[in-house]
C-alpha positions as CSV (number, residue, x, y, z in Angstrom):
1,M,-39.5,35.3,56.1
2,F,-41.3,34.4,52.5
3,N,-39.8,36.6,50.0
4,Y,-39.1,33.8,47.9
5,L,-37.8,34.1,44.2
6,P,-40.2,32.7,41.2
7,L,-38.7,29.4,41.2
8,Q,-38.6,28.8,44.8
9,W,-42.6,29.8,44.7
10,L,-42.9,26.9,42.6
11,F,-41.2,24.4,44.7
12,L,-43.2,25.4,47.5
13,F,-46.1,24.7,45.3
14,Y,-45.3,21.0,44.4
15,F,-44.0,20.8,48.0
16,Y,-47.3,21.5,49.6
17,S,-49.2,19.6,46.6
18,F,-47.2,16.4,47.7
19,L,-47.8,17.1,51.2
20,G,-51.9,17.8,50.3
21,W,-51.5,14.3,48.9
22,C,-49.9,12.1,51.3
23,F,-52.5,13.3,54.2
24,E,-55.5,12.9,51.4
25,S,-54.1,9.5,50.6
26,A,-53.4,8.5,54.0
27,Y,-57.0,10.1,55.3
28,V,-59.2,8.5,52.9
29,T,-57.0,4.7,52.6
30,V,-58.2,5.0,56.6
31,M,-62.1,5.9,55.6
32,E,-62.1,3.4,52.7
33,K,-60.1,0.3,54.5
34,H,-58.1,0.3,51.3
35,P,-55.3,1.9,50.1
36,V,-56.2,5.3,47.7
37,N,-54.2,6.9,46.1
38,R,-56.2,10.2,46.1
39,G,-56.6,13.0,44.2
40,F,-57.5,14.4,40.7
41,M,-53.9,12.8,38.9
42,R,-52.6,10.3,39.2
43,G,-49.0,11.3,40.5
44,P,-48.2,12.2,44.4
45,F,-49.3,15.6,44.1
46,L,-53.0,17.2,44.7
47,P,-52.5,21.2,43.5
48,L,-55.6,22.4,45.1
49,Y,-53.6,21.9,48.3
50,G,-50.2,23.5,46.5
51,S,-52.3,26.6,45.6
52,G,-53.7,26.6,48.8
53,G,-50.8,26.3,50.4
54,I,-49.1,29.1,48.8
55,M,-52.4,31.1,49.3
56,M,-51.9,30.8,53.8
57,L,-48.4,31.8,53.5
58,V,-50.1,35.0,51.1
59,V,-52.7,35.8,53.5
60,S,-50.9,35.3,56.4
61,R,-48.5,37.7,55.6
62,P,-49.9,41.4,56.6
63,F,-50.6,39.4,59.6
64,Y,-47.8,37.1,60.9
65,D,-47.6,38.8,64.6
66,N,-51.6,38.4,65.5
67,V,-52.3,34.9,65.3
68,F,-55.9,35.2,65.2
69,L,-56.1,36.7,62.1
70,V,-54.0,34.8,60.5
71,Y,-56.7,32.3,61.6
72,I,-59.4,34.1,60.1
73,A,-57.6,35.1,56.8
74,G,-56.3,31.3,56.7
75,C,-60.4,30.3,56.8
76,I,-61.6,33.1,53.9
77,G,-58.6,32.4,51.8
78,A,-58.8,28.9,51.6
79,T,-62.3,28.9,51.4
80,V,-63.1,30.9,48.7
81,L,-60.5,29.4,46.5
82,E,-62.0,25.9,47.5
83,Y,-65.3,26.9,46.6
84,V,-64.2,28.6,43.1
85,V,-62.0,25.6,42.4
86,G,-65.1,23.3,43.3
87,V,-67.9,25.4,41.3
88,L,-64.6,25.2,37.9
89,M,-64.5,21.8,38.1
90,E,-68.0,20.9,38.0
91,T,-69.2,23.8,35.0
92,L,-66.3,22.1,33.1
93,F,-66.8,18.7,34.3
94,K,-70.3,18.1,35.0
95,V,-68.8,16.3,38.3
96,R,-67.5,16.6,42.1
97,Y,-64.4,15.4,42.9
98,W,-65.5,16.4,46.1
99,D,-68.7,16.4,47.9
100,Y,-69.4,17.7,51.7
101,S,-73.5,17.5,51.1
102,H,-73.4,15.2,53.5
103,K,-71.7,17.5,56.7
104,K,-73.4,19.9,58.5
105,F,-73.3,23.4,57.3
106,N,-72.2,22.5,54.0
107,F,-72.7,25.3,51.1
108,K,-74.1,23.2,48.0
109,G,-71.6,20.9,48.9
110,Y,-68.2,22.5,47.6
111,V,-67.2,24.0,51.0
112,C,-68.3,23.1,55.0
113,L,-67.8,24.7,58.0
114,E,-65.1,21.6,59.4
115,S,-63.0,21.9,56.7
116,T,-63.2,26.0,56.7
117,L,-62.0,25.6,60.7
118,V,-59.4,23.1,59.5
119,W,-58.4,25.2,56.8
120,G,-57.5,27.9,59.6
121,V,-55.9,25.8,61.3
122,C,-53.4,24.7,58.6
123,T,-52.9,28.4,58.5
124,I,-51.2,28.7,61.4
125,V,-49.4,25.8,61.2
126,F,-48.0,26.2,57.8
127,S,-47.2,30.0,58.2
128,H,-45.6,29.7,62.3
129,Y,-44.3,26.1,62.5
130,L,-43.6,24.5,59.2
131,Q,-42.6,26.8,56.6
132,I,-39.6,27.9,58.9
133,P,-37.6,24.5,58.3
134,V,-38.7,24.1,54.6
135,E,-37.4,27.8,54.2
136,K,-34.6,26.8,55.5
137,V,-33.9,23.8,53.3
138,I,-35.0,25.7,50.4
139,C,-32.3,28.1,50.7
140,S,-30.0,25.5,51.2
141,I,-30.0,24.3,48.1
142,P,-27.9,25.1,45.3
143,Y,-30.1,27.6,43.0
144,N,-28.5,25.4,39.8
145,F,-29.8,22.2,40.8
146,L,-33.0,22.8,42.3
147,T,-33.8,24.7,38.8
148,I,-33.3,21.1,37.4
149,F,-35.1,19.5,39.6
150,T,-38.1,21.7,39.7
151,V,-37.8,21.9,35.7
152,V,-38.1,17.5,35.7
153,L,-41.0,18.1,38.2
154,T,-42.6,20.8,36.2
155,V,-42.5,18.6,33.4
156,G,-43.8,15.2,34.8
157,V,-46.8,16.9,36.9
158,S,-47.5,19.2,33.2
159,C,-47.8,15.5,31.5
160,D,-49.8,13.6,34.3
161,F,-52.1,16.7,34.2
162,M,-52.7,17.0,30.6
163,L,-53.7,13.0,31.3
164,A,-56.1,13.7,34.2
165,F,-57.2,16.7,32.3
166,K,-58.1,14.4,29.4
167,T,-59.9,12.1,31.6
168,A,-62.4,13.8,33.0
169,I,-63.1,15.2,29.6
170,E,-64.4,12.1,28.3
171,L,-65.6,10.8,31.1
172,R,-68.2,14.1,31.0
173,D,-69.0,13.0,27.2
174,I,-69.7,9.6,28.0
175,L,-71.8,10.8,30.8
176,L,-73.5,13.4,28.4
177,Y,-73.6,10.5,25.5
178,M,-75.4,8.2,28.1
179,E,-78.2,11.2,29.1
180,K,-79.0,11.7,25.8
181,A,-79.3,8.2,24.1
182,K,-81.4,7.4,27.3
183,Y,-83.5,10.5,26.8
184,E,-83.1,9.8,22.6
185,M,-84.5,6.0,22.6
186,A,-87.7,6.7,25.3
187,R,-88.5,9.2,22.7
188,M,-88.3,6.9,19.7
189,Q,-90.1,4.3,22.2
190,K,-93.0,6.7,22.8
191,R,-93.4,7.3,18.6
192,L,-93.5,3.5,18.3
193,D,-96.1,2.6,20.2
194,V,-98.2,5.5,18.9
195,I,-97.2,3.6,15.7
196,I,-97.9,0.0,16.6
197,A,-101.0,1.6,17.8
198,F,-102.3,3.4,14.5
199,K,-104.9,1.9,12.6
200,G,-105.6,4.0,9.0
201,E,-108.6,3.9,6.7
202,E,-109.5,1.1,4.6
203,V,-108.0,2.2,1.3
204,K,-110.0,3.3,-1.5
205,E,-111.3,0.5,-4.2
206,G,-108.7,0.7,-7.6
207,I,-105.5,1.3,-5.1
208,G,-105.0,-1.8,-3.4
209,S,-102.2,-3.0,-5.5
210,K,-100.1,-0.2,-4.5
211,V,-100.8,-0.5,-1.0
212,E,-99.6,-3.9,-1.0
213,G,-96.5,-2.8,-2.6
214,I,-96.0,-0.3,0.1
215,S,-96.8,-3.0,2.6
216,N,-94.6,-5.4,1.0
217,G,-92.3,-2.4,1.4
218,I,-92.4,-1.9,4.7
219,S,-92.1,-5.9,5.9
220,N,-88.9,-6.3,3.8
221,T,-87.6,-3.4,5.8
222,V,-89.2,-3.7,9.2
223,E,-87.5,-6.8,8.2
224,G,-84.1,-5.7,8.1
225,I,-84.5,-3.7,11.2
226,S,-85.6,-6.9,12.8
227,N,-82.7,-9.2,11.4
228,G,-80.0,-6.7,12.4
229,I,-81.7,-5.6,15.5
230,G,-80.1,-8.4,17.5
231,N,-76.6,-7.3,16.5
232,T,-78.0,-3.2,17.2
233,V,-78.9,-4.2,21.0
234,E,-75.2,-6.1,21.5
235,G,-73.2,-3.3,19.9
236,I,-74.8,-1.1,22.8
237,S,-74.3,-3.0,24.5
238,N,-70.3,-3.7,24.0
239,G,-70.4,-0.2,23.4
240,I,-71.7,1.1,26.2
241,G,-69.8,-1.4,28.5
242,N,-66.1,0.0,26.3
243,T,-67.4,3.7,27.0
244,V,-64.4,4.0,29.8
245,E,-62.1,1.2,27.6
246,G,-63.4,-1.5,30.4
247,I,-64.2,0.8,33.1
248,S,-67.7,0.6,32.2
249,N,-68.9,-2.6,30.8
250,G,-71.9,-2.6,32.9
251,I,-72.9,0.6,33.2
252,G,-75.5,0.0,29.7
253,S,-77.7,-2.0,31.9
254,R,-80.3,0.5,31.8
255,M,-79.9,1.4,28.2
256,D,-80.1,-2.8,27.4
257,V,-83.8,-2.3,28.7
258,L,-84.5,0.8,26.1
259,S,-83.5,-0.9,23.2
260,S,-85.0,-4.4,23.9
261,S,-87.8,-2.3,24.1
262,L,-87.3,-1.1,20.9
263,E,-86.4,-4.4,19.8
264,K,-89.9,-6.0,20.4
265,S,-91.3,-2.5,19.0
266,F,-89.7,-2.8,15.9
267,S,-90.7,-6.9,15.3
268,S,-94.5,-5.6,16.3
269,I,-94.8,-3.3,13.4
270,K,-93.6,-6.4,11.3
271,E,-95.9,-8.3,12.6
272,K,-98.8,-6.3,12.0
273,I,-98.0,-5.2,8.9
274,R,-97.8,-8.3,7.8
275,L,-101.6,-9.6,9.3
276,N,-103.3,-6.1,8.3
277,P,-101.6,-4.6,5.3
278,S,-103.6,-2.1,4.5
279,A,-103.8,-0.4,7.4
280,Y,-100.4,1.1,7.1
281,V,-99.3,4.1,4.3
282,G,-96.9,4.9,3.1
283,S,-96.1,8.1,5.3
284,V,-95.5,5.2,8.3
285,K,-92.9,3.6,6.0
286,E,-91.0,6.6,5.5
287,E,-91.5,6.9,9.9
288,V,-90.5,3.4,10.7
289,I,-87.3,4.1,8.2
290,E,-86.4,7.6,9.6
291,L,-86.7,6.2,13.7
292,Y,-84.1,3.6,12.7
293,T,-81.8,5.7,11.0
294,K,-82.0,8.0,13.4
295,Y,-81.0,4.5,16.2
296,C,-78.4,3.7,14.2
297,V,-76.9,7.0,14.2
298,L,-77.2,7.4,18.5
299,M,-75.2,4.7,19.1
300,D,-72.6,5.6,16.6
301,R,-72.4,8.4,18.3
302,V,-71.8,6.4,22.2
303,T,-69.4,3.6,20.6
304,P,-66.4,5.4,20.7
305,P,-63.3,3.4,19.6
306,P,-61.1,1.0,21.9
307,V,-57.7,3.2,23.3
308,K,-54.8,1.2,24.6
309,S,-54.5,-0.7,28.0
310,F,-52.3,2.6,29.5
311,F,-55.5,4.7,29.7
312,E,-57.9,2.2,30.7
313,W,-55.6,1.6,33.9
314,Y,-55.1,5.2,34.1
315,R,-59.2,6.3,33.8
316,T,-60.0,2.5,36.1
317,R,-57.3,4.6,39.1
318,T,-58.5,8.3,38.6
319,I,-62.0,7.3,39.1
320,M,-61.2,4.7,41.7
321,G,-58.6,7.6,43.7
322,N,-62.1,10.2,44.2
323,P,-64.7,7.5,46.2
324,S,-66.2,10.9,47.0
325,M,-67.2,12.2,43.1
326,Y,-70.5,13.1,43.0
327,S,-72.7,14.1,40.1
328,E,-76.5,14.9,40.9
329,R,-77.8,15.0,37.2
330,F,-75.7,12.1,36.0
331,K,-75.4,10.3,39.3
332,T,-77.2,6.8,38.1
333,S,-74.6,6.7,35.8
334,L,-71.5,7.6,37.8
335,E,-73.1,5.0,40.1
336,E,-72.4,2.8,37.8
337,I,-68.9,3.6,36.4
338,K,-67.7,3.7,39.8
339,E,-68.7,0.1,40.3
340,R,-67.4,-1.3,37.3
341,A,-64.1,0.2,38.9
342,S,-64.1,-1.1,42.0
343,K,-64.8,-4.6,39.8
344,I,-61.4,-3.6,38.0
345,R,-59.5,-2.7,40.2
346,N,-60.5,-6.0,42.6
347,G,-59.8,-8.4,39.2
348,R,-63.6,-9.4,38.5
349,G,-63.9,-7.3,36.0
């Protein structure tokens, strides 16, 4: 038993990936009380279960005649696999696609005692009961047909995986951009508060005309800022809203608060310069222009171009297919994205 050709092992990987998808989707559908296409990919495959199924067969092989050792080997092997995959995915994507933090006896949310015990039982079931009829079916399939079928599956699964990987990377970049934007805008706000509160010494006699010219230049500069800020803020709201191509149209609420505050600060500077031009020297003008330039660059970076509706649909389904998706670092932003995705799924977005 378990002496298979490489192609047969690959077919088994797809079989157990499909079986895992059926189990996970059914379980999460019951728990969430609505249909859920569970998994990292959109097709009916969960690679973690496929890898787990193969791993169970491999680790149980030396202990096949001892059920207890098969159970222990399955517990250890599957738990190590789940932990390693969980750590790698969070390191790469900055998000956990499953989270056991709410379970008792969990380790950093990646694994828990409950899942470990279940993996052990699954190893016994797979190796001693399920694999026997599966092996008979595989061996009865003509090798040429199995080859064609497996190759077609490989192409389809590979395409699905590449799309899923691209989506996960984009979601990671979105969360990173949002965090950076919030930080930079808050920092700009603090600096503008300092500028607004600044009162320079009275300019010496004889250079009043120069100061007047500088202040007029600042006033004109801030006038442009003030006139354009509405569009900029609207662009922030729309841009952040389009960041996940329709998924996150509502995730910019906190960004809007920051950008509105900046708008008021720029307007306040303009008014103060108009009322008391001698209090603001040339260096202030330069700093205001520099801050506004950084502000515009930041907004350009958090406003990606729109994409086709297929990818919008794909990303929405990816987020809704992982309701336990979690990130300690980006908790608030991720919850906003998930909430928006839920509205789109229900036709309210």
